[in-house]
Chimera marker file (.cmm) of the C-alpha trace (Angstrom):
<marker_set name="trace">
<marker id="1" x="0.237" y="0.140" z="-0.190" r="1" g="1" b="0" radius="0.5"/>
<marker id="2" x="1.315" y="3.637" z="-0.702" r="1" g="1" b="0" radius="0.5"/>
<marker id="3" x="1.158" y="5.862" z="2.224" r="1" g="1" b="0" radius="0.5"/>
<marker id="4" x="2.086" y="9.350" z="2.231" r="1" g="1" b="0" radius="0.5"/>
<marker id="5" x="4.257" y="11.765" z="4.419" r="1" g="1" b="0" radius="0.5"/>
<marker id="6" x="5.020" y="15.367" z="5.177" r="1" g="1" b="0" radius="0.5"/>
<marker id="7" x="8.399" y="16.716" z="5.284" r="1" g="1" b="0" radius="0.5"/>
<marker id="8" x="10.503" y="19.546" z="4.313" r="1" g="1" b="0" radius="0.5"/>
<marker id="9" x="12.525" y="19.859" z="1.353" r="1" g="1" b="0" radius="0.5"/>
<marker id="10" x="15.858" y="20.375" z="3.453" r="1" g="1" b="0" radius="0.5"/>
<marker id="11" x="14.955" y="17.719" z="5.821" r="1" g="1" b="0" radius="0.5"/>
<marker id="12" x="17.624" y="14.522" z="4.762" r="1" g="1" b="0" radius="0.5"/>
<marker id="13" x="15.865" y="11.635" z="6.644" r="1" g="1" b="0" radius="0.5"/>
<marker id="14" x="12.880" y="9.685" z="5.745" r="1" g="1" b="0" radius="0.5"/>
<marker id="15" x="10.059" y="10.086" z="8.138" r="1" g="1" b="0" radius="0.5"/>
<marker id="16" x="9.361" y="6.658" z="7.627" r="1" g="1" b="0" radius="0.5"/>
<marker id="17" x="12.573" y="4.584" z="7.960" r="1" g="1" b="0" radius="0.5"/>
<marker id="18" x="14.312" y="7.507" z="10.225" r="1" g="1" b="0" radius="0.5"/>
<marker id="19" x="11.864" y="8.844" z="12.669" r="1" g="1" b="0" radius="0.5"/>
<marker id="20" x="13.688" y="10.002" z="15.239" r="1" g="1" b="0" radius="0.5"/>
<marker id="21" x="16.576" y="12.050" z="13.045" r="1" g="1" b="0" radius="0.5"/>
<marker id="22" x="13.710" y="12.990" z="11.137" r="1" g="1" b="0" radius="0.5"/>
<marker id="23" x="11.733" y="14.409" z="13.827" r="1" g="1" b="0" radius="0.5"/>
<marker id="24" x="14.772" y="15.767" z="15.717" r="1" g="1" b="0" radius="0.5"/>
<marker id="25" x="15.766" y="17.776" z="12.518" r="1" g="1" b="0" radius="0.5"/>
<marker id="26" x="12.191" y="19.070" z="11.892" r="1" g="1" b="0" radius="0.5"/>
<marker id="27" x="11.476" y="20.206" z="15.405" r="1" g="1" b="0" radius="0.5"/>
<marker id="28" x="15.029" y="21.515" z="15.603" r="1" g="1" b="0" radius="0.5"/>
<marker id="29" x="14.345" y="23.843" z="12.434" r="1" g="1" b="0" radius="0.5"/>
<marker id="30" x="11.285" y="25.023" z="14.298" r="1" g="1" b="0" radius="0.5"/>
<marker id="31" x="8.840" y="23.262" z="11.615" r="1" g="1" b="0" radius="0.5"/>
<marker id="32" x="6.814" y="21.028" z="13.732" r="1" g="1" b="0" radius="0.5"/>
<marker id="33" x="5.618" y="18.920" z="10.658" r="1" g="1" b="0" radius="0.5"/>
<marker id="34" x="3.755" y="15.998" z="12.640" r="1" g="1" b="0" radius="0.5"/>
<marker id="35" x="1.816" y="18.925" z="15.066" r="1" g="1" b="0" radius="0.5"/>
<marker id="36" x="1.028" y="20.796" z="11.632" r="1" g="1" b="0" radius="0.5"/>
<marker id="37" x="-0.299" y="17.962" z="9.876" r="1" g="1" b="0" radius="0.5"/>
<marker id="38" x="-2.135" y="16.547" z="13.375" r="1" g="1" b="0" radius="0.5"/>
<marker id="39" x="-4.134" y="20.191" z="13.283" r="1" g="1" b="0" radius="0.5"/>
<marker id="40" x="-5.151" y="19.970" z="9.758" r="1" g="1" b="0" radius="0.5"/>
<marker id="41" x="-6.020" y="16.039" z="8.975" r="1" g="1" b="0" radius="0.5"/>
<marker id="42" x="-9.340" y="14.676" z="10.157" r="1" g="1" b="0" radius="0.5"/>
<marker id="43" x="-8.559" y="11.529" z="11.430" r="1" g="1" b="0" radius="0.5"/>
<marker id="44" x="-10.517" y="9.655" z="13.790" r="1" g="1" b="0" radius="0.5"/>
<marker id="45" x="-10.329" y="6.227" z="15.692" r="1" g="1" b="0" radius="0.5"/>
<marker id="46" x="-13.752" y="5.313" z="14.182" r="1" g="1" b="0" radius="0.5"/>
<marker id="47" x="-12.527" y="5.324" z="10.311" r="1" g="1" b="0" radius="0.5"/>
<marker id="48" x="-10.603" y="2.716" z="9.087" r="1" g="1" b="0" radius="0.5"/>
<marker id="49" x="-7.047" y="2.940" z="8.348" r="1" g="1" b="0" radius="0.5"/>
<marker id="50" x="-7.829" y="3.421" z="4.562" r="1" g="1" b="0" radius="0.5"/>
<marker id="51" x="-10.053" y="6.405" z="5.135" r="1" g="1" b="0" radius="0.5"/>
<marker id="52" x="-7.404" y="8.089" z="7.775" r="1" g="1" b="0" radius="0.5"/>
<marker id="53" x="-4.858" y="7.244" z="5.114" r="1" g="1" b="0" radius="0.5"/>
<marker id="54" x="-7.211" y="9.347" z="2.390" r="1" g="1" b="0" radius="0.5"/>
<marker id="55" x="-7.447" y="12.119" z="5.404" r="1" g="1" b="0" radius="0.5"/>
<marker id="56" x="-4.069" y="12.318" z="6.084" r="1" g="1" b="0" radius="0.5"/>
<marker id="57" x="-3.030" y="12.374" z="2.388" r="1" g="1" b="0" radius="0.5"/>
<marker id="58" x="-5.642" y="15.354" z="1.660" r="1" g="1" b="0" radius="0.5"/>
<marker id="59" x="-4.161" y="17.370" z="4.617" r="1" g="1" b="0" radius="0.5"/>
<marker id="60" x="-0.899" y="16.846" z="3.191" r="1" g="1" b="0" radius="0.5"/>
<marker id="61" x="-2.260" y="18.015" z="-0.481" r="1" g="1" b="0" radius="0.5"/>
<marker id="62" x="-3.430" y="20.921" z="1.423" r="1" g="1" b="0" radius="0.5"/>
<marker id="63" x="-0.427" y="21.991" z="3.982" r="1" g="1" b="0" radius="0.5"/>
<marker id="64" x="1.878" y="21.760" z="0.365" r="1" g="1" b="0" radius="0.5"/>
<marker id="65" x="-0.446" y="23.631" z="-2.004" r="1" g="1" b="0" radius="0.5"/>
<marker id="66" x="-1.006" y="26.514" z="0.790" r="1" g="1" b="0" radius="0.5"/>
<marker id="67" x="2.816" y="26.598" z="1.380" r="1" g="1" b="0" radius="0.5"/>
<marker id="68" x="4.438" y="30.247" z="0.470" r="1" g="1" b="0" radius="0.5"/>
<marker id="69" x="7.689" y="29.717" z="1.518" r="1" g="1" b="0" radius="0.5"/>
<marker id="70" x="7.808" y="26.048" z="-0.380" r="1" g="1" b="0" radius="0.5"/>
<marker id="71" x="9.647" y="24.096" z="2.339" r="1" g="1" b="0" radius="0.5"/>
<marker id="72" x="6.916" y="21.234" z="2.516" r="1" g="1" b="0" radius="0.5"/>
<marker id="73" x="6.574" y="18.205" z="0.313" r="1" g="1" b="0" radius="0.5"/>
<marker id="74" x="4.578" y="15.067" z="-0.102" r="1" g="1" b="0" radius="0.5"/>
<marker id="75" x="6.715" y="12.162" z="0.245" r="1" g="1" b="0" radius="0.5"/>
<marker id="76" x="4.622" y="8.575" z="-1.183" r="1" g="1" b="0" radius="0.5"/>
<marker id="77" x="6.311" y="5.246" z="0.001" r="1" g="1" b="0" radius="0.5"/>
<marker id="78" x="5.112" y="2.028" z="-0.856" r="1" g="1" b="0" radius="0.5"/>
<marker id="79" x="4.882" y="-0.270" z="2.215" r="1" g="1" b="0" radius="0.5"/>
<marker id="80" x="4.446" y="-3.711" z="2.413" r="1" g="1" b="0" radius="0.5"/>
<marker id="81" x="1.658" y="-5.176" z="3.842" r="1" g="1" b="0" radius="0.5"/>
<marker id="82" x="3.510" y="-7.930" z="7.112" r="1" g="1" b="0" radius="0.5"/>
<marker id="83" x="-0.064" y="-9.432" z="7.129" r="1" g="1" b="0" radius="0.5"/>
<marker id="84" x="-1.186" y="-11.958" z="5.104" r="1" g="1" b="0" radius="0.5"/>
<marker id="85" x="-3.722" y="-11.360" z="2.458" r="1" g="1" b="0" radius="0.5"/>
<marker id="86" x="-7.023" y="-13.258" z="2.826" r="1" g="1" b="0" radius="0.5"/>
<marker id="87" x="-7.854" y="-15.651" z="0.109" r="1" g="1" b="0" radius="0.5"/>
<marker id="88" x="-11.282" y="-15.570" z="-1.260" r="1" g="1" b="0" radius="0.5"/>
<marker id="89" x="-12.653" y="-18.900" z="-2.012" r="1" g="1" b="0" radius="0.5"/>
<link id1="1" id2="2" r="1" g="1" b="0" radius="0.2"/>
<link id1="2" id2="3" r="1" g="1" b="0" radius="0.2"/>
<link id1="3" id2="4" r="1" g="1" b="0" radius="0.2"/>
<link id1="4" id2="5" r="1" g="1" b="0" radius="0.2"/>
<link id1="5" id2="6" r="1" g="1" b="0" radius="0.2"/>
<link id1="6" id2="7" r="1" g="1" b="0" radius="0.2"/>
<link id1="7" id2="8" r="1" g="1" b="0" radius="0.2"/>
<link id1="8" id2="9" r="1" g="1" b="0" radius="0.2"/>
<link id1="9" id2="10" r="1" g="1" b="0" radius="0.2"/>
<link id1="10" id2="11" r="1" g="1" b="0" radius="0.2"/>
<link id1="11" id2="12" r="1" g="1" b="0" radius="0.2"/>
<link id1="12" id2="13" r="1" g="1" b="0" radius="0.2"/>
<link id1="13" id2="14" r="1" g="1" b="0" radius="0.2"/>
<link id1="14" id2="15" r="1" g="1" b="0" radius="0.2"/>
<link id1="15" id2="16" r="1" g="1" b="0" radius="0.2"/>
<link id1="16" id2="17" r="1" g="1" b="0" radius="0.2"/>
<link id1="17" id2="18" r="1" g="1" b="0" radius="0.2"/>
<link id1="18" id2="19" r="1" g="1" b="0" radius="0.2"/>
<link id1="19" id2="20" r="1" g="1" b="0" radius="0.2"/>
<link id1="20" id2="21" r="1" g="1" b="0" radius="0.2"/>
<link id1="21" id2="22" r="1" g="1" b="0" radius="0.2"/>
<link id1="22" id2="23" r="1" g="1" b="0" radius="0.2"/>
<link id1="23" id2="24" r="1" g="1" b="0" radius="0.2"/>
<link id1="24" id2="25" r="1" g="1" b="0" radius="0.2"/>
<link id1="25" id2="26" r="1" g="1" b="0" radius="0.2"/>
<link id1="26" id2="27" r="1" g="1" b="0" radius="0.2"/>
<link id1="27" id2="28" r="1" g="1" b="0" radius="0.2"/>
<link id1="28" id2="29" r="1" g="1" b="0" radius="0.2"/>
<link id1="29" id2="30" r="1" g="1" b="0" radius="0.2"/>
<link id1="30" id2="31" r="1" g="1" b="0" radius="0.2"/>
<link id1="31" id2="32" r="1" g="1" b="0" radius="0.2"/>
<link id1="32" id2="33" r="1" g="1" b="0" radius="0.2"/>
<link id1="33" id2="34" r="1" g="1" b="0" radius="0.2"/>
<link id1="34" id2="35" r="1" g="1" b="0" radius="0.2"/>
<link id1="35" id2="36" r="1" g="1" b="0" radius="0.2"/>
<link id1="36" id2="37" r="1" g="1" b="0" radius="0.2"/>
<link id1="37" id2="38" r="1" g="1" b="0" radius="0.2"/>
<link id1="38" id2="39" r="1" g="1" b="0" radius="0.2"/>
<link id1="39" id2="40" r="1" g="1" b="0" radius="0.2"/>
<link id1="40" id2="41" r="1" g="1" b="0" radius="0.2"/>
<link id1="41" id2="42" r="1" g="1" b="0" radius="0.2"/>
<link id1="42" id2="43" r="1" g="1" b="0" radius="0.2"/>
<link id1="43" id2="44" r="1" g="1" b="0" radius="0.2"/>
<link id1="44" id2="45" r="1" g="1" b="0" radius="0.2"/>
<link id1="45" id2="46" r="1" g="1" b="0" radius="0.2"/>
<link id1="46" id2="47" r="1" g="1" b="0" radius="0.2"/>
<link id1="47" id2="48" r="1" g="1" b="0" radius="0.2"/>
<link id1="48" id2="49" r="1" g="1" b="0" radius="0.2"/>
<link id1="49" id2="50" r="1" g="1" b="0" radius="0.2"/>
<link id1="50" id2="51" r="1" g="1" b="0" radius="0.2"/>
<link id1="51" id2="52" r="1" g="1" b="0" radius="0.2"/>
<link id1="52" id2="53" r="1" g="1" b="0" radius="0.2"/>
<link id1="53" id2="54" r="1" g="1" b="0" radius="0.2"/>
<link id1="54" id2="55" r="1" g="1" b="0" radius="0.2"/>
<link id1="55" id2="56" r="1" g="1" b="0" radius="0.2"/>
<link id1="56" id2="57" r="1" g="1" b="0" radius="0.2"/>
<link id1="57" id2="58" r="1" g="1" b="0" radius="0.2"/>
<link id1="58" id2="59" r="1" g="1" b="0" radius="0.2"/>
<link id1="59" id2="60" r="1" g="1" b="0" radius="0.2"/>
<link id1="60" id2="61" r="1" g="1" b="0" radius="0.2"/>
<link id1="61" id2="62" r="1" g="1" b="0" radius="0.2"/>
<link id1="62" id2="63" r="1" g="1" b="0" radius="0.2"/>
<link id1="63" id2="64" r="1" g="1" b="0" radius="0.2"/>
<link id1="64" id2="65" r="1" g="1" b="0" radius="0.2"/>
<link id1="65" id2="66" r="1" g="1" b="0" radius="0.2"/>
<link id1="66" id2="67" r="1" g="1" b="0" radius="0.2"/>
<link id1="67" id2="68" r="1" g="1" b="0" radius="0.2"/>
<link id1="68" id2="69" r="1" g="1" b="0" radius="0.2"/>
<link id1="69" id2="70" r="1" g="1" b="0" radius="0.2"/>
<link id1="70" id2="71" r="1" g="1" b="0" radius="0.2"/>
<link id1="71" id2="72" r="1" g="1" b="0" radius="0.2"/>
<link id1="72" id2="73" r="1" g="1" b="0" radius="0.2"/>
<link id1="73" id2="74" r="1" g="1" b="0" radius="0.2"/>
<link id1="74" id2="75" r="1" g="1" b="0" radius="0.2"/>
<link id1="75" id2="76" r="1" g="1" b="0" radius="0.2"/>
<link id1="76" id2="77" r="1" g="1" b="0" radius="0.2"/>
<link id1="77" id2="78" r="1" g="1" b="0" radius="0.2"/>
<link id1="78" id2="79" r="1" g="1" b="0" radius="0.2"/>
<link id1="79" id2="80" r="1" g="1" b="0" radius="0.2"/>
<link id1="80" id2="81" r="1" g="1" b="0" radius="0.2"/>
<link id1="81" id2="82" r="1" g="1" b="0" radius="0.2"/>
<link id1="82" id2="83" r="1" g="1" b="0" radius="0.2"/>
<link id1="83" id2="84" r="1" g="1" b="0" radius="0.2"/>
<link id1="84" id2="85" r="1" g="1" b="0" radius="0.2"/>
<link id1="85" id2="86" r="1" g="1" b="0" radius="0.2"/>
<link id1="86" id2="87" r="1" g="1" b="0" radius="0.2"/>
<link id1="87" id2="88" r="1" g="1" b="0" radius="0.2"/>
<link id1="88" id2="89" r="1" g="1" b="0" radius="0.2"/>
</marker_set>
């Protein structure tokens, strides 16, 4: 499945593979991308994972589209499912 992440153009770390380093760089620069995304995305425990992922992607698109300094960018990563696929007989 494809997952979207919000990052900045100058952050050399991956928010998926190197989250601690990515987060430290992000907060040291004063971006607080995670907090911004949290405020913009309409996620809920009552939504499915797919619905939450959609809402997060929509929020990322809104942030990137309304960024006057062009510091934010959308990162798409293909993540393999760990769970075995269900077979339909």
